[in-house]
C-alpha positions as CSV (number, residue, x, y, z in Angstrom):
1,M,-48.2,-24.5,9.5
2,K,-46.1,-27.1,8.4
3,S,-44.6,-25.1,5.6
4,T,-43.8,-22.3,7.7
5,I,-42.0,-24.4,10.0
6,S,-40.2,-25.9,7.0
7,G,-39.5,-22.4,6.1
8,L,-38.0,-21.3,9.4
9,I,-35.8,-24.5,9.4
10,A,-34.4,-23.8,6.0
11,L,-33.7,-20.2,7.0
12,L,-31.9,-21.2,10.0
13,L,-29.8,-23.6,8.1
14,L,-29.0,-21.0,5.7
15,M,-28.0,-18.4,8.2
16,P,-24.2,-19.6,8.8
17,T,-24.0,-19.3,4.9
18,I,-25.4,-15.9,4.9
19,L,-23.4,-14.4,7.6
20,F,-20.2,-16.1,6.4
21,A,-20.8,-14.5,3.0
22,Q,-20.7,-11.1,4.9
23,S,-17.1,-11.7,5.6
24,G,-14.0,-11.5,3.7
25,K,-11.1,-14.1,4.2
26,V,-7.3,-13.5,5.2
27,Y,-4.6,-15.5,4.5
28,D,-1.4,-14.4,6.1
29,D,1.3,-17.0,5.4
30,L,1.3,-17.5,1.8
31,T,4.7,-17.6,0.1
32,L,6.2,-17.2,-3.4
33,N,9.5,-17.9,-4.9
34,S,11.7,-15.2,-5.7
35,K,14.9,-15.5,-8.3
36,I,15.6,-11.9,-7.9
37,L,15.8,-12.1,-4.1
38,K,16.9,-15.8,-3.9
39,S,14.7,-16.9,-1.2
40,E,10.8,-17.5,-0.5
41,R,9.0,-14.7,-0.1
42,K,5.8,-14.1,2.5
43,Y,2.6,-12.1,1.5
44,A,-0.8,-11.8,3.1
45,V,-3.9,-11.5,1.2
46,Y,-7.6,-10.3,1.6
47,L,-9.9,-11.5,-0.5
48,P,-13.7,-9.9,-0.4
49,P,-17.0,-11.3,0.9
50,D,-18.3,-12.5,-2.5
51,Y,-15.0,-13.8,-3.9
52,E,-15.8,-17.5,-3.6
53,T,-19.2,-17.0,-4.9
54,S,-18.6,-15.0,-7.8
55,N,-17.0,-15.4,-11.0
56,R,-16.0,-11.4,-11.2
57,S,-12.6,-9.7,-11.2
58,Y,-11.6,-7.4,-8.8
59,P,-9.4,-4.2,-8.1
60,V,-6.3,-4.4,-6.2
61,L,-4.7,-2.6,-3.3
62,Y,-1.2,-3.1,-2.3
63,L,-0.8,-2.5,1.2
64,L,2.6,-2.1,2.6
65,H,3.7,-2.6,6.4
66,G,6.1,-0.4,8.4
67,G,9.5,-1.0,9.6
68,G,9.6,-4.0,12.3
69,D,6.6,-5.3,10.8
70,D,5.9,-8.0,8.3
71,Q,3.0,-9.1,6.1
72,T,0.9,-9.9,9.1
73,G,1.1,-6.3,10.5
74,W,-1.9,-4.9,8.8
75,V,-3.7,-8.0,9.5
76,Q,-3.0,-8.4,13.3
77,F,-2.8,-4.7,14.2
78,G,-4.2,-2.8,11.4
79,E,-7.4,-5.1,11.5
80,V,-7.8,-5.0,8.0
81,Q,-10.2,-7.6,7.7
82,S,-12.9,-6.1,9.8
83,I,-12.2,-2.6,8.7
84,T,-12.5,-3.3,4.9
85,D,-15.7,-5.8,5.5
86,K,-17.3,-2.8,7.2
87,A,-16.5,-0.5,4.5
88,I,-17.8,-2.4,1.9
89,K,-20.8,-3.7,3.5
90,D,-21.4,0.1,4.3
91,G,-20.8,0.9,0.6
92,T,-17.8,3.4,1.3
93,A,-15.3,0.8,-0.5
94,T,-15.8,-1.4,-3.4
95,P,-15.2,-4.8,-3.2
96,M,-11.4,-5.4,-3.5
97,I,-8.5,-7.5,-3.2
98,I,-5.6,-6.5,-0.8
99,I,-2.2,-7.7,-1.2
100,M,0.3,-7.1,1.8
101,P,4.0,-8.4,1.0
102,D,6.7,-9.0,3.8
103,A,9.6,-6.5,3.4
104,N,11.1,-7.4,6.8
105,T,12.7,-10.8,5.8
106,G,16.6,-10.9,4.7
107,R,16.9,-7.1,4.7
108,R,14.4,-4.5,5.7
109,G,13.0,-2.1,3.1
110,Y,10.9,-1.6,-0.2
111,F,13.8,-0.4,-2.1
112,N,16.8,-1.4,-4.0
113,D,19.9,-1.5,-2.2
114,V,22.4,1.4,-3.6
115,K,25.0,-1.5,-4.3
116,G,22.6,-3.2,-6.1
117,D,23.0,-6.9,-4.3
118,W,19.4,-6.8,-2.8
119,N,16.4,-5.6,-5.4
120,Y,13.5,-5.4,-3.6
121,E,11.7,-3.0,-5.5
122,D,12.5,-5.1,-8.7
123,F,11.0,-8.2,-7.1
124,F,7.9,-6.2,-6.2
125,F,7.2,-5.2,-9.8
126,K,8.6,-8.1,-11.7
127,E,8.0,-10.8,-9.6
128,L,5.1,-10.3,-6.8
129,I,2.4,-8.2,-9.0
130,P,2.9,-10.6,-11.9
131,Y,2.5,-13.5,-9.7
132,V,-0.4,-12.3,-7.6
133,E,-2.4,-11.0,-10.5
134,K,-2.3,-14.2,-12.0
135,K,-3.3,-16.1,-9.1
136,Y,-6.1,-14.1,-7.9
137,R,-9.0,-12.9,-10.1
138,I,-7.5,-9.5,-10.3
139,K,-8.1,-6.7,-13.0
140,S,-4.5,-5.9,-14.3
141,D,-4.5,-2.6,-15.4
142,K,-3.7,0.9,-13.8
143,H,-7.2,2.0,-13.4
144,Y,-8.0,-0.9,-10.9
145,R,-4.5,-0.8,-8.9
146,A,-3.8,1.3,-5.9
147,V,-0.9,1.2,-3.4
148,A,-0.8,2.5,0.3
149,G,1.1,1.9,3.3
150,L,2.5,3.4,6.8
151,S,5.8,4.8,7.8
152,M,8.5,2.7,6.0
153,G,5.5,1.6,3.6
154,G,4.5,5.2,3.3
155,G,7.7,5.8,1.8
156,G,7.4,2.6,-0.4
157,T,4.1,4.1,-1.4
158,F,5.3,7.3,-2.7
159,V,8.4,6.1,-4.4
160,Y,6.8,3.2,-6.1
161,A,3.9,5.5,-7.6
162,L,6.8,7.9,-8.5
163,H,8.7,5.3,-10.1
164,H,5.6,3.9,-11.9
165,P,2.9,6.1,-12.5
166,E,1.9,3.9,-15.2
167,M,1.1,1.2,-12.7
168,F,-1.2,2.7,-10.1
169,S,-4.4,4.9,-10.1
170,S,-4.2,6.2,-6.6
171,A,-1.5,6.3,-3.8
172,C,-2.0,6.8,0.0
173,P,1.1,7.4,1.8
174,L,0.5,7.4,6.0
175,S,2.9,8.7,8.1
176,A,5.3,8.3,5.5
177,N,9.2,8.1,5.7
178,T,10.0,10.4,2.9
179,G,13.6,9.7,2.6
180,P,16.5,12.1,2.9
181,L,15.6,15.8,3.0
182,T,18.6,17.1,1.1
183,L,21.7,15.6,-0.5
184,D,23.9,15.9,2.2
185,D,21.4,13.9,4.2
186,A,21.6,11.2,1.8
187,R,25.2,11.4,1.9
188,K,25.3,10.9,5.6
189,Q,22.9,7.9,5.5
190,L,24.4,6.0,2.7
191,T,28.0,6.6,3.8
192,R,27.3,5.3,7.3
193,D,27.3,1.6,6.1
194,N,28.9,2.2,2.4
195,P,31.9,4.6,3.3
196,N,33.3,4.2,-0.3
197,L,30.3,5.0,-2.3
198,P,31.0,7.3,-5.1
199,D,29.3,11.0,-5.0
200,S,27.7,10.4,-8.7
201,V,25.9,7.0,-6.8
202,I,24.6,8.8,-3.8
203,S,23.4,11.7,-6.0
204,N,21.5,9.7,-8.4
205,Y,20.3,7.5,-5.5
206,Y,19.0,10.6,-3.7
207,N,17.4,11.9,-6.8
208,S,15.8,8.7,-7.4
209,H,14.5,8.0,-3.5
210,S,14.1,11.1,-2.0
211,V,10.4,12.0,-2.2
212,L,11.0,15.6,-1.9
213,A,13.5,15.7,-4.7
214,M,11.3,13.4,-7.0
215,M,8.2,16.0,-6.6
216,N,10.5,18.8,-7.2
217,N,11.5,17.1,-10.4
218,M,8.3,16.0,-11.6
219,P,7.6,16.5,-15.3
220,D,4.7,18.5,-16.1
221,D,3.1,15.7,-18.0
222,Q,3.3,13.6,-14.8
223,K,1.2,15.8,-12.4
224,K,-2.1,14.0,-12.8
225,A,-0.9,10.5,-13.3
226,V,-1.7,9.5,-9.9
227,R,-4.2,10.4,-7.4
228,W,-2.7,11.3,-4.2
229,Y,-3.9,10.9,-0.4
230,I,-1.2,12.1,2.2
231,D,-1.9,11.5,5.7
232,D,0.1,12.3,8.8
233,G,-0.5,12.9,12.6
234,D,0.4,16.4,14.1
235,D,2.3,14.8,16.7
236,D,4.2,12.3,14.2
237,H,7.9,12.7,14.1
238,L,7.9,12.2,10.5
239,Y,5.9,15.4,10.0
240,E,8.9,17.5,8.5
241,G,9.1,15.5,5.3
242,N,5.3,15.1,4.9
243,C,5.0,18.8,5.4
244,L,7.8,19.7,2.8
245,V,6.3,17.2,0.3
246,H,2.9,18.7,0.6
247,I,4.4,22.4,0.0
248,A,6.4,21.1,-2.8
249,M,3.3,19.5,-4.4
250,R,1.4,22.8,-3.9
251,K,4.3,24.7,-5.4
252,K,4.4,22.5,-8.3
253,E,0.5,22.5,-8.6
254,I,0.6,18.6,-8.3
255,P,-3.2,17.8,-7.2
256,H,-3.3,15.8,-4.0
257,E,-5.3,15.4,-0.7
258,F,-3.2,16.4,2.5
259,R,-4.8,15.5,5.8
260,V,-3.3,16.3,9.4
261,R,-5.4,14.7,12.1
262,D,-4.8,14.4,15.9
263,G,-2.5,11.5,16.7
264,G,0.9,10.0,16.5
265,H,3.2,7.4,14.8
266,N,1.3,4.2,16.1
267,W,-1.7,1.7,14.9
268,T,-4.6,3.7,16.7
269,Y,-3.6,6.3,14.0
270,W,-3.6,4.2,11.1
271,R,-6.3,2.1,12.0
272,A,-8.3,5.4,11.9
273,S,-6.9,6.0,8.4
274,L,-7.8,2.7,6.8
275,P,-11.5,3.5,6.1
276,S,-10.4,6.8,4.3
277,V,-7.9,5.1,2.3
278,L,-10.3,2.4,1.0
279,E,-12.9,5.1,0.2
280,F,-10.2,7.2,-1.5
281,V,-8.9,4.4,-4.1
282,S,-12.4,3.1,-4.4
283,Q,-13.3,6.5,-6.2
284,A,-10.7,5.5,-9.0
285,F,-11.9,2.1,-9.2
286,H,-15.4,3.1,-9.9
287,Q,-16.3,4.0,-13.3
288,Y,-18.0,7.6,-14.0
């Protein structure tokens, strides 16, 4: 009897540890110094449940917020911790690290400015990725790296994976802002704040930042470089760009998954999208 009681006491003492081990951790007020942007940059990180008790390295998902949010958006409104914990526990997602950078401070957006005086994309690839992949136990090759994001971050997801297909195994744009659909649209947008831009600069920027233009110009040998999962609600105001990109990818025979579900441009939709994103990127992280 005494040994049974002792065993129960030991189990009760271990229960907080067991419960704690089933939950990942989120830190949402971390910083790194950027020489490129000449500022301290914030980011959030999700660490999987067994991160502190293992010595293994993990795949990584770069998860981008939308306009008006910051690195806390996916944490606070997207419920990234509870959703990812559940997906890992259920076996639909492999344990992974999730990096959520702030693209709302200083200037809003994930791209290099057309005038070259605010180069956020350079910061992302030359400073953020090397920093976090050294700081955390991240498997730093294409096979184990993915990118996803919503709205403005969906546009960032498209452009980052199209600019650097050698960096990402999967890309998951959600309700994405796909950029200008025509060169004339680009001209109107860019000259609104930069009235003296030469046409050659506008044309180059359009061809390198319009998702539709980049898909139409994709070389044949790059068609299968990235696994694509595109998701947009049937009531989303950005439906046109996403649908036109889907049609262009079909015509170009670029493999991708395209989902249209009931919903609009809101967190209710994106929270429901996240489990599918985690499952999709995990398929590439696995070995077959």
